[in-house]
C-alpha positions in Angstrom: 56.6 65.4 77.6 53.9 64.8 80.2 54.4 61.6 82.5 52.5 58.3 80.7 50.1 57.4 83.6 48.3 60.9 83.6 48.1 60.6 80.0 46.4 57.7 79.7 44.3 58.2 82.8 42.7 61.2 80.6 42.5 59.7 77.6 40.7 56.4 79.2 38.6 58.7 81.2 37.3 60.4 78.0 36.4 57.2 75.7 34.6 55.9 79.2 32.8 59.0 78.9 32.4 59.2 75.4 31.2 55.2 75.5 28.4 55.9 77.9 27.0 58.5 76.6 27.3 57.1 72.7 25.5 53.5 74.2 22.8 55.7 76.1 21.8 57.8 73.3 21.4 54.9 71.1 19.6 52.3 73.7 16.2 51.1 72.3 14.8 51.3 76.5 14.0 55.3 77.0 15.6 54.6 81.1 19.0 52.6 79.9 21.5 53.2 81.8 25.0 51.3 80.6 25.8 50.6 84.6 29.0 49.3 84.9 30.1 52.5 82.0 28.4 55.0 85.2 30.1 53.1 87.9 33.8 53.9 86.2 32.3 57.3 85.4 31.6 58.3 89.1 34.5 56.3 90.5 37.0 58.2 88.2 35.1 61.3 89.1 36.2 60.8 92.7 39.5 59.9 92.0 40.5 62.1 89.8 39.0 65.3 92.0 41.0 63.9 94.6 44.3 63.1 92.9 44.4 66.7 91.2 44.1 68.8 94.7 46.2 66.5 97.0 48.9 66.9 94.5 48.0 70.6 93.8 47.9 69.7 89.8 44.9 71.6 90.0 42.4 74.4 92.4 38.9 74.8 93.4 37.9 77.6 91.3 36.2 80.9 93.1 34.4 81.3 89.4 32.3 78.1 89.9 30.9 79.3 93.7 28.2 81.3 91.9 26.7 78.0 89.7 27.3 76.0 92.0 25.1 78.0 94.5 22.9 77.9 91.9 22.9 74.1 91.3 22.6 73.6 95.2 19.2 76.1 95.8 17.9 74.3 92.3 18.2 71.1 94.4 17.6 72.0 97.8 13.8 73.3 96.0 13.0 69.8 93.5 14.3 67.6 96.6 11.8 70.2 99.1 8.8 70.0 96.5 9.1 66.8 95.1 9.0 63.0 96.1 13.0 61.6 95.7 12.1 59.5 92.9 11.7 62.0 90.3 13.7 65.1 92.5 16.4 62.2 91.7 15.6 61.7 88.3 16.5 66.0 87.8 19.3 66.9 90.2 21.2 63.1 89.1 19.5 61.2 86.9 20.4 61.1 82.7 16.8 62.5 81.7 17.5 66.0 84.2 20.4 65.8 85.9 21.5 69.2 86.7 24.2 67.6 88.9 25.6 65.3 87.3 26.0 66.9 83.9 27.1 69.7 85.2 30.0 67.5 87.1 30.1 65.6 83.5 31.1 68.8 81.4 33.8 69.6 84.6 35.0 66.3 84.2 35.9 66.5 80.4 37.0 70.2 80.5 40.1 68.9 82.6 40.9 65.9 81.2 40.8 67.5 77.4 42.9 70.7 79.3 45.8 67.7 80.7 46.0 66.0 76.7 46.0 69.8 75.3 49.5 70.3 76.7 50.9 66.7 75.3 49.1 67.7 71.6 50.5 71.0 71.0 54.1 68.9 71.4 52.8 66.0 69.0 49.8 67.4 67.0 49.8 64.0 65.4 48.1 62.3 68.8 45.6 64.9 68.4 44.9 64.0 64.8 44.9 60.6 65.7 42.7 60.6 68.4 40.1 63.0 67.2 40.2 61.1 63.9 39.4 57.6 65.6 36.4 58.7 68.1 35.3 60.4 64.7 35.4 56.8 62.9 33.7 54.7 66.4 30.8 57.2 66.2 30.2 57.7 62.8 30.3 53.4 62.5 28.3 53.2 65.6 25.2 55.0 64.7 25.4 53.8 60.9 25.2 50.3 62.2 22.2 51.1 64.5 20.5 52.6 61.3 21.3 50.2 58.6 20.3 47.1 60.9 16.6 48.2 61.1 14.4 48.1 58.7 12.0 51.0 57.2 8.8 49.4 59.0 10.9 49.2 62.4 11.7 52.7 61.9 8.3 54.0 61.0 7.0 51.9 63.8 9.2 53.3 66.6 9.1 56.6 65.0 4.9 56.9 65.2 4.8 55.0 68.7 7.2 57.6 70.4 7.7 57.4 73.7 9.2 60.4 75.1 13.1 58.7 75.3 14.2 61.1 71.8 13.9 63.7 74.7 17.0 62.2 76.6 18.5 60.4 73.4 18.5 64.1 71.8 20.5 66.0 74.7 22.7 63.0 75.1 23.8 63.4 71.6 23.7 67.0 71.6 26.1 66.4 74.5 28.6 64.1 72.5 29.0 66.4 69.6 29.4 69.4 71.7 32.4 67.4 73.7 33.6 66.5 70.2 33.7 70.0 69.1 35.3 71.3 72.5 38.4 69.1 71.7 38.4 70.5 68.0 38.4 73.8 69.2 40.9 73.2 72.3 44.4 74.2 70.4 43.7 76.7 67.6 47.3 75.6 66.2 45.8 72.6 65.0 43.1 74.3 62.9 45.5 76.8 61.0 47.9 73.6 60.4 45.4 71.0 58.3 41.8 72.4 57.0 41.8 68.9 55.3 41.7 67.2 58.9 38.0 69.4 59.5 36.5 68.2 56.4 37.9 64.3 57.4 36.4 64.5 61.0 33.9 67.5 61.5 31.8 67.2 58.4 30.9 63.6 59.2 30.3 63.4 62.2 28.2 66.1 62.1 26.0 64.4 59.5 25.8 61.2 60.8 24.1 63.2 64.4 22.2 65.6 62.9 20.8 62.3 60.4 20.4 60.2 64.2 18.7 63.0 65.8 16.0 62.7 63.4 15.8 58.9 63.7 15.5 59.4 67.7 13.0 61.8 66.4 14.8 65.1 68.2 14.5 68.6 66.8 16.2 70.4 69.8 19.6 67.1 68.9 19.2 68.7 65.4 19.0 72.3 65.2 21.4 72.2 68.3 24.0 70.4 66.5 23.4 72.4 63.3 23.8 75.5 65.0 26.9 74.8 66.7 28.5 73.3 63.2 27.8 76.7 61.6 29.0 78.5 64.4 32.0 76.0 64.3 32.8 76.6 60.5 32.6 80.5 60.6 35.1 80.6 63.3 37.2 77.8 61.0 36.6 80.2 58.0 37.6 83.2 60.5 40.9 81.7 60.7 41.8 81.2 57.1 43.8 83.8 54.1 41.9 84.7 51.6 42.9 81.6 48.9 42.1 79.0 52.0 38.4 79.9 52.8 37.8 79.9 49.6 38.7 76.6 48.7 37.3 75.7 52.1 34.0 76.7 51.3 34.5 74.7 47.8 34.8 71.2 49.8 32.4 71.8 52.0 30.0 72.2 49.7 30.7 69.3 47.6 30.9 67.2 50.8 27.3 68.2 51.2 26.3 67.6 48.0 27.9 64.8 47.0 26.2 63.2 51.0 22.4 64.0 49.2 23.4 62.9 46.0 24.1 59.6 47.6 21.6 59.0 50.1 19.5 59.9 47.3 21.0 57.1 44.5 22.2 54.6 47.0 19.8 54.5 50.1 16.3 54.7 48.6 14.5 52.6 51.1 14.9 55.8 53.5 13.4 58.5 51.7 10.0 57.6 53.2 11.9 58.2 56.6 13.2 61.1 55.2 9.9 62.5 54.0 8.9 62.6 57.4 11.0 63.7 59.5 10.0 65.4 62.9 11.7 68.9 61.7 9.3 68.9 58.6 6.2 68.7 61.5 5.4 65.3 61.1 3.6 63.9 63.9 3.1 67.5 65.5 -0.8 67.7 64.2 -1.6 71.5 64.4 1.1 72.8 66.1 4.4 73.2 65.2 7.9 73.2 67.5 7.4 76.6 67.8 3.9 77.3 67.9 3.0 74.7 70.9 6.4 76.3 72.6 4.5 80.0 72.8 1.3 78.3 73.2 3.3 77.0 76.7 4.2 79.8 77.8 1.8 81.6 77.6 -0.7 79.5 78.8 1.5 78.7 82.0 2.8 82.3 83.1 -0.1 82.3 85.6 1.5 79.2 87.5 4.5 82.8 89.1 1.7 83.3 91.6 1.9 80.6 93.1 5.9 81.1 94.0 6.8 84.3 93.3 10.1 84.7 95.5 11.3 81.2 95.4 9.1 79.3 93.0 7.1 76.1 93.5 8.6 73.2 91.0 4.5 72.3 91.4 3.0 75.1 89.9 1.9 73.2 87.2 -0.4 70.9 89.1 -1.6 73.8 91.1 -2.4 75.8 88.5 -4.5 73.3 87.1 -1.8 72.5 84.0 -0.2 69.1 84.8 3.0 68.9 82.4 3.1 72.4 81.3 5.9 74.1 81.4 7.5 76.6 80.0 9.6 75.6 77.3 12.4 78.5 78.0 14.7 78.4 80.6 13.4 82.2 81.7 10.5 81.5 82.2 10.6 78.3 83.4 13.0 79.7 86.0 10.3 81.6 86.8 7.0 79.9 87.1 9.1 77.3 88.8 11.6 78.4 91.3 10.2 82.6 91.5 11.9 86.1 91.0 14.8 84.2 92.8 15.9 82.0 90.5 15.1 83.9 87.1 17.3 86.0 88.4 20.5 83.9 89.1 19.7 82.3 85.5 19.8 85.6 83.8 23.4 86.7 85.4 24.1 82.9 84.1 23.3 83.2 81.1 25.7 86.7 81.2 28.7 85.2 82.4 28.5 82.5 79.7 28.5 85.8 77.0 31.6 86.9 79.0 33.2 83.9 77.7 32.3 84.4 73.8 35.8 86.3 72.2 33.2 87.5 69.5 35.4 90.8 68.8 38.8 88.5 67.8 36.1 86.9 66.3 34.8 89.7 64.1 38.0 91.2 63.0 39.5 88.0 61.9 36.4 87.0 59.9 37.1 90.6 58.2 40.7 90.1 57.9 41.7 89.0 54.5 45.0 87.5 56.1 45.6 84.3 58.0 45.1 85.4 61.9 47.5 85.2 64.2 45.4 85.2 67.4 45.0 81.5 68.1 43.5 81.4 71.3 40.8 78.5 71.7 37.2 80.4 70.8 34.3 78.4 72.1 31.5 80.6 71.4 30.6 77.8 68.5 29.3 76.4 71.5 28.1 79.1 73.9 26.2 81.0 71.2 23.9 77.8 69.6 23.5 76.4 73.7 22.2 80.0 74.8 19.5 80.9 72.4 18.3 76.6 72.0 18.0 77.7 75.9 16.3 80.4 75.7 13.8 79.9 72.8 12.9 75.8 73.0 14.1 73.8 76.7 13.1 73.5 80.1 15.5 74.8 83.2 16.6 71.6 83.6 18.2 70.7 79.6 21.4 68.6 80.2 23.5 70.1 77.9 23.0 73.7 78.9 24.8 72.5 82.4 27.1 70.1 80.7 28.0 73.4 78.7 28.2 75.1 82.0 30.7 72.5 83.3 32.7 72.9 80.7 33.1 76.4 80.6 33.4 77.4 84.7 34.1 74.1 86.2 34.9 73.7 89.5 37.9 72.2 89.8 41.1 73.9 87.6 43.8 72.4 85.6 46.9 74.6 86.9 48.7 76.4 83.7 
């Protein structure tokens, strides 16, 4: 059994991070930061790194050198081209924060890995912890939604200040953290499918609804994609009989949720009919067409920094603020061929971590799987898809996921 101090530290660290994410994603202020939680978070990271390396509980991963180099080069480019305030926002701020969220991903992974050793011997503690997080998350967001009148919702929706992008990114990171813990030990998934219905499905529902509550299409779509991929992985490890049961329970739960909302919360029907995902507030442009137009219009920015890029290329091209909402396109126009090449290699490295061959073999089998190795492709594939199609290169969930998959500190086995 692991020392109680180490377990307490890991539990406390995860709870601090989750509290920090939730309070920021639900803040009414677009630039709100829970200062105390952020200070504790930074202190825990520093202490965590020093102790883990000093007592040889972990080692610095050589695989992370490539990704840290990429972040370092991007940071230099941002510092060189932008003023201190804007570059700080994109490097260590809570809006872009490519370095901050990479470190956050590394930190979450290390603590989850520590707890996984303990959860394998005492799975009931794994179930209780995820149930607690699920209940806390659901109650928190339901409280926010139910304490807001319909008029307040519609006013907030129409007079958006842009904070929805930041809130959508944070709730996506919250969901990735939850799913990562859920997928961390596949043995637990095989033991109980009812646990999946009791925790993952309610959290998915409230976060998808809340993403539209704060007008974030990317949050809605990313959570939906991750849920679908997780459901397929969950389905693939079952036998034929249990697959049918799990599918039936999931469908019945979704139908019950829809009936409940339509019958008992009619005052929100006006809000639901004007969800951003259906194009409300987009005028003549949908999320997809507007991004395609931005990509086509902004490709001429490439000429201002073809090799190393120029973060101010949109201003120099007379297109201020017109960024390609596509990781590769944005890397090309603002970080040149060097940044573009790095980003392609990062995408390929993430795809290498997907266990598609194992998933297909399990999915096509009618028996229980014997391969219960953790499979996090349910996180990787949706993040890559959304990054490639809809996001700029400073999208926080991408860098958080990179920290989860390729952390700079790795727990010794």
